[in-house]
Residue, then its C-alpha position, 0 to 999 in steps of 0.5 A: m429741460l435738456c433731458e426732455v428735448q433729447l427724449n422727445s427728439s424722435c417725436a419732434a418731426n410729427n409735432m407742431s407747436r399749435e398741436q402741443q399747446l392744444f394738448r396742454d390745454i386739453y390735458h389741463i382741463f380734463y385731467r386736472f379738473g374734470l377727471p378728479i370731479v368725475c372720479i370722486f362723484g363716481f366713487l360716492g355714487n357707486i358706494i351708494n349703489l352698493v349700499i342700496l342694491n344690497q338692502k334687504r328691504l329691496q331684495r325681499s321684494l325681488t323674485n329669483k330672476e330679479l335677484a339674478a339681475n340685481a347681482y349684475l348691477v352689484a357687480l357693475a357698481f363694484s367694477d365701476m367704483a374700482f375704475c374710479i379709484c384706479a383712475f383718480p391718481s392720474m391727475f397727479l401724473p406730470e404732464e411731461q411724463f418725467y419723474s424725479d425718483k422711483g416713487f409711487l407715481i412712476h410705478y402707478a404710471q407703469y401699471c395703471a393702464a393694465i389695471i384700468n383695462i381690467f375693470i374696463l373689460t370687466s364692466t363691459w362684459i358684465t354689461a353684455a352678460f346682463a344684456i343676455e340675461r335680460y334678453l333671455a328673461i324677456c324674450h324667452p321666459l320659458t326657456s330661461r326659467n331653469i337657466l337664470s338664477l342667482r348662483s348662475s349670475q355669480y358664476v358668470i361674474i367670477i368668470v368675467f373678472l378672472g378672464s379680464v385679469v388673464f386677458n390683460i396680463p401682457v399689458f403689465w409688461r408693456y412699459s419699462i422704467n428707464e433713467v437718464v442723467c443730465e445736468n448732474r441730475t437723474a430723471y426717470f421716464l417710461e418707455q413703451h415697447s413690444v411685450i414679446s415681438f412686434t407681431f405679437e403686439h399687433t395681434y394682441r391689440a387686434i384681439w383686444a379690439t375684437c373681444g373688448n369692444f366689437v363683440p360686446s358692442v354687437i351683443l349690446i346692440f342686438a339685445n337692446v333692439c330686441l328688448v325695446v321691440k318686446i317692451r313696446g309690443s307688450y305695452a301695445l298688447r296691454k293697451k289693445f286688450n285693456r287688461y286693467d280696470t280703469n275704474r280701479c287704477s288709472s294706469p297699468p302697474a309697472e312690472p319689476n322686470n320692465k324696470i330692470t330692463m329699462i335700467l339695462i337699456s339706459i346703461v347700454v345706450m350710455f356705453l355705446i355713446l361714451v365707451a365703444p366709439s372711443e375704444i374702437i377709434k383708439q384701437c384702430i389708430l394703434l393698429v394702423d400706426d404704432v408711432i402715432t402715439c408720439n403725435y399730440t393730436y392723438m394724445s389729445i383725442e386719447v385724453v378726451t376719450n378717457f374722460m368720456q369713459s370716466l363719465n360712463f363709469s360714474l353716471n349709473f347712480i343718476l340713471y338708477c335715481i331717474i328710472n327706478k322708483s324702488y331705488r329712489n324709495t329705498m334710498r329715501h327710506m334709508f336716509c330718513c331712517y338714519h335721520e329719525d334714529r339720530h333725532r330719536l337718540s338726541y331726544r332720549s339723551s336730552y330727556r334723560s339729562t333733564s329728568n336727572e337734573d330734576i331728580a337731583r334738584e329735588e333730592t339734594t337740597v343741601v346747604p354747605q356746612n361752612e354756610t350753616e356755621c354763620l347762622k343764629p341758633e334759632r335760624k339753624e334749627a329752622l333750617l334743619n327742620y326744613c331739610t328734614h320735614k320741609t315744613c318751614p315757610e321760609t326758603v333757604t336763601d331767606i334764612h341765610d340772608n336773615s341770619l346775616s342781617 
């Protein structure tokens, strides 16, 4: 299309046909097939997480510190679910980034980066706050006794979400909608520009890379190492002093604190593999050269890293099922109770219908009037005697047949 050639003329010098074809293939595989599947799975998995983590059966077995940790898991599941919802419509965006009208898709493309960044930053800092909470609970239990509570966790979650919204406000003005007319048709496209100035844009990207990636990654690595060392030392100490009677139980019972901590460690490892490197690479490239966004190699890297981020926000459900036995038991109990309730309800309805049919069969044995009119007088008297006293040895059908003979 002529419009596409004109609009991409500034990028033509940096693009090669092989790079463009590779980008098209990667875009088609990851955005048309991979991303929708991952987002749908992540949405359903996080819905199940929210239902199970808010089960009273699970919460009644938790202490105050464990309830505070459970609040972080609930907030993380909600943020991940919101990310999957916001990222799913990206599969419908045109590959050439041209739009025929100012509909939902072009406005979604204009603001989706800001909205998705909000939930990325929220999940990142909720994970970091969760790591700090577990570090204090495991490594400094006496000091954290008066600090960690459900209310304090709720305050931290609210502050993280509001801070993420405020921090990403400049991204809402990063793209503007422009139009071009060619061949008697109007096409719309998005143009990226600096919010206030070029210096402000680079400064903001540097702050985002620091606060959104580097600082949380350092916190997560430090907390993770300390927790792993503490847990290994705890298990070694138990084994050394042989606190548990081997005659009564073959293995020491696992503490709920260690279960929650193991969930955190797995979440942090997955974050450091899937999210942190991709965000750091993208932010560093943008800080070095802003024009590189026109390069198809960079665009291919961006597609792959976005897909890796989507995996991170969708796989927590599998981690919980693998690591936490209480989570599996709660999920099994929830689904089994639902199945039993349905079976019990269907059994009651079938029993009631059968009973009603038996009662109706016993109490309403009546011959229609139009059939009794054709009976002989002696047979009619026998029929009336049967209906009132049920003493006639003959059946109704026998009486009817004999009367017709």
